[in-house]
Backbone as CSV, one residue per row, in Angstrom:
resi,resn,N_x,N_y,N_z,CA_x,CA_y,CA_z,C_x,C_y,C_z
1,MET,15.054,24.989,-0.529,14.623,24.685,-2.076,15.150,23.596,-2.554
2,ILE,16.605,23.310,-2.456,16.982,22.181,-3.114,16.640,20.995,-2.552
3,GLY,16.620,20.859,-1.051,16.081,19.796,-0.416,14.765,19.348,-0.755
4,ASN,14.054,20.208,-0.917,12.496,20.124,-1.251,12.411,19.607,-2.639
5,ALA,13.200,19.827,-3.679,13.426,19.388,-4.851,13.884,17.836,-4.790
6,ALA,14.822,17.465,-3.983,15.078,16.076,-3.890,14.145,15.162,-3.151
7,GLY,13.350,15.854,-2.275,12.111,15.257,-1.517,11.208,14.657,-2.541
8,ILE,10.652,15.716,-3.432,9.710,15.755,-4.204,9.995,14.667,-5.284
9,ALA,11.316,14.481,-5.841,12.079,13.524,-6.688,11.678,12.229,-6.220
10,LEU,12.002,12.111,-4.778,12.138,10.815,-4.000,10.999,10.564,-3.980
11,SER,9.858,11.117,-3.755,8.400,10.730,-3.803,8.035,10.181,-5.178
12,GLY,8.349,10.900,-6.032,8.264,10.437,-7.562,8.760,9.042,-7.681
13,MET,10.001,9.010,-7.492,10.548,7.591,-7.568,10.164,6.523,-6.973
14,LEU,9.576,6.665,-5.586,8.895,5.679,-4.886,7.307,5.553,-5.446
15,ALA,6.593,6.548,-6.057,5.415,6.323,-6.534,5.570,5.441,-7.904
16,GLU,6.582,5.767,-8.552,6.938,5.086,-9.887,7.204,3.591,-9.636
17,SER,7.878,3.176,-8.406,8.390,1.999,-8.095,7.035,1.211,-7.825
18,THR,6.219,1.655,-7.062,4.860,1.071,-6.823,4.300,0.893,-8.147
19,ARG,4.024,1.632,-8.966,3.389,1.540,-10.218,4.131,0.477,-11.041
20,LEU,5.691,0.281,-11.193,6.198,-0.800,-11.825,5.789,-2.368,-11.011
21,ASN,5.786,-2.091,-9.820,5.420,-3.356,-9.085,4.064,-3.910,-9.331
22,VAL,3.080,-2.996,-9.294,1.721,-3.481,-9.751,1.722,-3.690,-11.165
23,ALA,2.242,-3.286,-12.104,2.206,-3.638,-13.573,2.802,-4.876,-13.646
24,ALA,3.962,-5.066,-13.133,4.579,-6.418,-13.154,3.841,-7.707,-12.485
25,GLY,3.089,-7.261,-11.461,1.971,-8.400,-10.940,0.919,-8.636,-11.808
26,ASN,0.384,-7.638,-12.204,-0.751,-7.781,-13.331,-0.243,-8.589,-14.390
27,ILE,0.824,-8.328,-15.048,1.255,-8.822,-16.213,1.593,-10.338,-16.053
28,ALA,2.038,-10.706,-14.848,2.558,-12.097,-14.504,1.487,-12.939,-14.273
29,ASN,0.250,-12.358,-13.924,-0.862,-13.091,-13.354,-1.939,-12.771,-14.595
30,ALA,-1.754,-12.328,-15.617,-2.823,-12.145,-16.558,-3.385,-13.249,-17.124
31,ARG,-2.692,-14.436,-17.087,-3.389,-15.615,-17.810,-4.024,-16.500,-16.794
32,THR,-3.882,-16.393,-15.418,-4.296,-17.208,-14.484,-5.941,-17.233,-14.439
33,THR,-6.518,-18.031,-14.248,-8.015,-18.287,-14.364,-8.507,-18.855,-13.049
34,GLY,-9.776,-18.758,-12.729,-10.509,-19.317,-11.523,-12.045,-19.542,-11.844
35,ALA,-12.679,-20.118,-10.927,-13.947,-20.293,-10.978,-14.610,-18.967,-11.029
36,LEU,-15.825,-18.913,-11.778,-16.654,-17.681,-11.861,-17.413,-17.484,-10.630
37,GLU,-17.841,-18.477,-10.026,-18.261,-18.218,-8.647,-17.460,-19.483,-7.833
38,PRO,-16.458,-18.966,-7.059,-15.659,-19.986,-6.269,-16.466,-20.388,-5.061
39,ALA,-16.388,-21.998,-5.096,-16.908,-22.685,-3.909,-15.980,-22.812,-3.059
40,ALA,-16.219,-23.421,-2.016,-15.212,-23.922,-0.792,-14.098,-24.783,-1.613
41,GLY,-12.883,-24.182,-1.365,-11.815,-25.195,-2.281,-11.666,-24.908,-3.639
42,ALA,-12.402,-24.192,-4.218,-12.025,-23.686,-5.833,-10.973,-22.743,-5.995
43,THR,-10.556,-22.807,-7.097,-9.419,-21.918,-7.492,-9.822,-20.537,-7.700
44,THR,-9.728,-19.517,-7.006,-9.873,-17.986,-7.146,-9.082,-17.357,-8.371
45,VAL,-9.529,-16.545,-8.900,-8.948,-15.777,-9.960,-8.021,-14.585,-9.339
46,TYR,-7.022,-14.358,-9.800,-6.055,-12.990,-9.408,-6.907,-11.888,-9.462
47,GLN,-6.778,-10.958,-8.386,-7.518,-9.662,-8.271,-6.401,-8.664,-8.982
48,PRO,-6.734,-8.128,-10.061,-5.864,-7.277,-10.603,-5.860,-5.618,-9.658
49,LEU,-4.736,-5.268,-10.000,-4.496,-3.976,-9.032,-4.460,-2.739,-10.022
50,GLN,-4.839,-1.586,-9.484,-4.523,-0.291,-10.314,-3.881,0.787,-9.483
51,VAL,-3.082,1.759,-9.805,-2.243,2.681,-9.108,-2.989,4.084,-9.443
52,GLU,-3.258,5.032,-8.347,-3.864,6.021,-8.642,-2.792,7.303,-7.986
53,SER,-2.496,8.256,-8.534,-1.581,9.122,-7.988,-2.439,10.139,-7.176
54,ALA,-1.577,10.703,-5.924,-2.240,11.846,-5.472,-1.146,12.849,-4.812
55,SER,-1.417,14.159,-4.778,-0.050,14.897,-4.369,-0.160,15.096,-2.944
56,THR,0.890,15.417,-2.308,1.339,15.398,-0.996,1.340,16.936,-0.643
57,LEU,1.008,17.171,0.395,1.229,18.681,1.042,2.667,18.776,0.968
58,GLY,3.247,19.930,0.553,4.412,20.541,0.324,5.275,20.053,-0.907
59,GLY,4.173,19.356,-1.722,4.818,18.768,-3.204,5.004,17.485,-3.072
60,GLY,5.270,16.910,-4.066,5.373,15.490,-4.158,4.376,14.644,-4.487
61,THR,4.385,13.388,-4.537,3.228,12.647,-5.037,3.157,11.349,-4.290
62,VAL,2.219,10.592,-4.205,1.999,9.337,-3.261,1.157,8.539,-4.288
63,ALA,1.306,7.087,-4.534,0.938,6.145,-5.237,-0.023,5.384,-4.248
64,ILE,-1.431,5.282,-4.813,-2.493,4.675,-3.899,-2.800,3.402,-4.747
65,VAL,-2.552,2.167,-4.021,-3.031,0.930,-4.792,-4.395,0.395,-4.307
66,ARG,-5.316,0.281,-5.334,-6.565,-0.005,-5.249,-6.745,-1.322,-6.286
67,PRO,-7.800,-2.125,-5.915,-8.243,-3.235,-6.798,-8.909,-2.640,-8.061
68,LEU,-8.652,-3.124,-9.028,-9.356,-3.024,-10.185,-10.830,-3.537,-10.305
69,ILE,-11.588,-2.769,-10.570,-13.130,-3.156,-10.634,-13.771,-2.865,-11.853
70,PRO,-14.386,-3.839,-12.758,-14.481,-5.335,-12.382,-13.054,-6.053,-12.256
71,GLY,-12.878,-7.029,-11.613,-11.670,-7.670,-11.246,-11.399,-8.637,-12.392
72,TYR,-12.506,-9.335,-12.979,-12.316,-10.403,-13.791,-13.474,-10.249,-14.946
73,THR,-13.163,-11.145,-16.091,-14.233,-11.315,-17.072,-14.417,-12.800,-17.262
74,ALA,-15.351,-13.106,-17.921,-15.700,-14.562,-18.307,-14.877,-14.762,-19.544
75,ALA,-14.284,-16.097,-19.454,-13.293,-16.519,-20.528,-13.701,-18.035,-20.819
76,PHE,-13.688,-18.443,-22.078,-14.164,-19.946,-22.376,-12.811,-20.582,-22.135
77,GLU,-12.860,-21.409,-21.430,-11.809,-22.323,-21.140,-12.405,-23.711,-20.737
78,PRO,-13.153,-24.413,-21.553,-13.930,-25.752,-21.067,-13.080,-26.908,-20.491
79,SER,-11.685,-26.866,-20.693,-10.720,-28.023,-20.009,-10.417,-27.653,-18.765
80,ALA,-10.675,-26.465,-18.255,-10.361,-26.096,-16.874,-11.190,-26.862,-15.785
81,SER,-10.700,-27.387,-14.581,-11.295,-28.263,-13.807,-12.691,-27.405,-13.050
82,PHE,-12.482,-26.029,-13.051,-13.270,-25.139,-12.275,-14.313,-24.455,-13.467
83,ALA,-14.140,-25.055,-14.426,-14.864,-24.262,-15.587,-16.531,-24.610,-15.355
84,ASP,-17.509,-23.442,-15.430,-18.782,-24.055,-15.336,-19.306,-24.649,-16.160
85,GLU,-20.759,-25.112,-16.298,-21.465,-25.855,-17.188,-21.217,-25.340,-18.896
86,ASN,-20.977,-24.100,-18.981,-20.904,-23.562,-20.292,-19.323,-23.315,-20.546
87,GLY,-18.486,-23.799,-19.934,-17.006,-23.855,-20.203,-16.766,-22.443,-19.885
88,LEU,-16.952,-21.710,-19.134,-16.614,-20.313,-18.733,-15.906,-20.319,-17.421
89,VAL,-14.767,-19.589,-17.289,-13.950,-19.405,-16.341,-13.780,-18.033,-16.180
90,ALA,-13.316,-17.677,-14.609,-12.988,-16.076,-14.607,-11.614,-15.646,-14.924
91,ALA,-11.199,-14.861,-15.605,-9.924,-14.565,-16.142,-9.704,-12.982,-15.746
92,PRO,-8.702,-12.582,-15.145,-8.347,-11.318,-14.630,-8.678,-10.237,-15.701
93,ASN,-9.056,-9.173,-15.285,-9.490,-7.964,-16.469,-8.275,-7.249,-16.370
94,VAL,-7.272,-7.815,-17.107,-5.728,-7.329,-17.266,-5.788,-6.943,-18.647
95,ASP,-5.317,-5.410,-19.083,-5.138,-5.171,-20.473,-3.679,-5.155,-20.455
96,LEU,-3.219,-6.165,-21.219,-1.636,-6.370,-21.385,-0.947,-5.254,-22.085
97,LEU,-1.672,-4.783,-23.052,-0.917,-3.508,-23.799,-0.866,-2.258,-22.882
98,GLY,-1.975,-2.042,-21.985,-2.005,-1.045,-21.097,-0.806,-1.227,-20.277
99,GLU,-0.852,-2.263,-19.595,0.137,-2.615,-18.500,1.612,-2.481,-19.107
100,VAL,1.903,-2.977,-20.159,3.218,-2.694,-20.799,3.311,-1.184,-20.998
101,THR,2.562,-0.403,-21.621,2.576,0.949,-21.870,2.886,1.689,-20.519
102,GLY,2.154,1.090,-19.491,2.284,1.741,-18.137,3.752,1.486,-17.631
103,LEU,4.645,0.252,-17.899,5.653,-0.232,-17.479,6.510,0.843,-18.126
104,MET,6.407,1.264,-19.295,7.247,2.088,-20.026,7.272,3.313,-19.470
105,GLN,6.073,4.035,-19.230,6.049,5.219,-18.795,6.429,5.560,-17.323
106,ALA,6.075,4.339,-16.375,6.755,4.333,-15.181,8.174,4.413,-15.106
107,SER,8.681,3.556,-16.116,10.323,3.637,-16.023,10.859,4.893,-16.413
108,LEU,10.393,5.530,-17.460,10.723,7.016,-18.005,10.508,7.993,-16.764
109,ALA,9.567,7.967,-15.974,9.114,8.680,-15.035,10.132,8.671,-13.794
110,PHE,10.370,7.451,-13.400,11.360,6.916,-12.510,12.680,7.585,-12.850
111,ARG,13.023,7.482,-14.092,14.561,8.171,-14.528,14.524,9.661,-14.508
112,ALA,13.331,10.230,-14.815,13.476,11.683,-14.814,13.415,12.077,-13.403
113,ASN,12.894,11.289,-12.425,12.809,11.712,-10.980,14.248,11.394,-10.476
114,LEU,14.985,10.603,-10.910,16.181,10.187,-10.506,17.303,11.291,-11.010
115,ALA,17.169,11.661,-12.030,17.949,12.709,-12.424,17.667,14.019,-11.851
116,VAL,16.575,14.446,-11.444,16.377,15.592,-10.584,16.821,15.257,-9.364
117,PHE,16.720,14.239,-8.684,17.133,14.057,-7.366,18.851,14.069,-7.555
118,GLU,19.486,13.629,-8.318,21.012,13.579,-8.678,21.487,15.004,-8.730
119,THR,20.528,15.620,-9.489,21.027,17.157,-9.729,20.918,17.929,-8.472
120,ALA,20.002,17.577,-7.598,19.680,18.324,-6.434,20.749,17.859,-5.602
121,SER,21.218,16.601,-5.519,22.224,16.231,-4.402,23.520,16.849,-4.815
122,ASP,23.901,16.989,-6.145,25.102,17.571,-6.722,25.140,19.222,-6.217
123,MET,23.898,19.843,-6.225,23.848,21.324,-5.938,23.842,21.303,-4.522
124,MET,23.419,20.320,-3.803,23.613,20.323,-2.314,25.135,20.165,-1.806
125,ARG,25.717,19.128,-2.585,27.238,19.013,-2.245,28.098,20.182,-2.604
126,ALA,27.940,20.885,-3.647,28.408,22.027,-4.102,28.217,23.076,-3.383
127,LEU,27.156,23.205,-2.548,26.632,24.511,-1.526,27.662,23.965,-0.330
128,PHE,27.666,22.792,-0.074,28.426,22.474,1.207,30.151,22.655,1.084
129,ASP,30.570,22.478,-0.342,31.915,22.649,-0.658,32.312,24.128,-0.442
130,LEU,31.376,25.182,-1.022,31.340,26.574,-0.876,31.580,26.958,0.624
131,GLY,30.999,26.291,1.599,30.904,26.661,2.967,32.244,26.294,3.667
132,GLU,32.883,25.043,2.841,34.220,24.871,3.482,35.423,25.682,3.192
133,ASP,35.257,26.484,2.203,36.297,27.365,1.714,36.221,28.508,2.739
């Protein structure tokens, strides 16, 4: 039971770590742009990612990373060398507010899972200490 709690908490920490990494990548690339219809050698736009959670057998969770669809929106940037005749470029479909909120949620969830993991470890150590007496 104690080991199962630690395993579930560990899976939660791994899932939240993935969520943090994906959000950080989306935020870092939110302002990159590319051609709407990339030709050979043209700059392509960053493909934002999203994370979905799924339960695992025996408890725990796993993070599944998928591309966000649609991956880009049209933005007006006529000075870009790859802008079309209307001055439009492809900009990643990244919701900065949503990503920052997701970072905060993932950070809090990671800390909660860490607290459970540490408590389970402490309980396991106490159990082993009882066996030595």
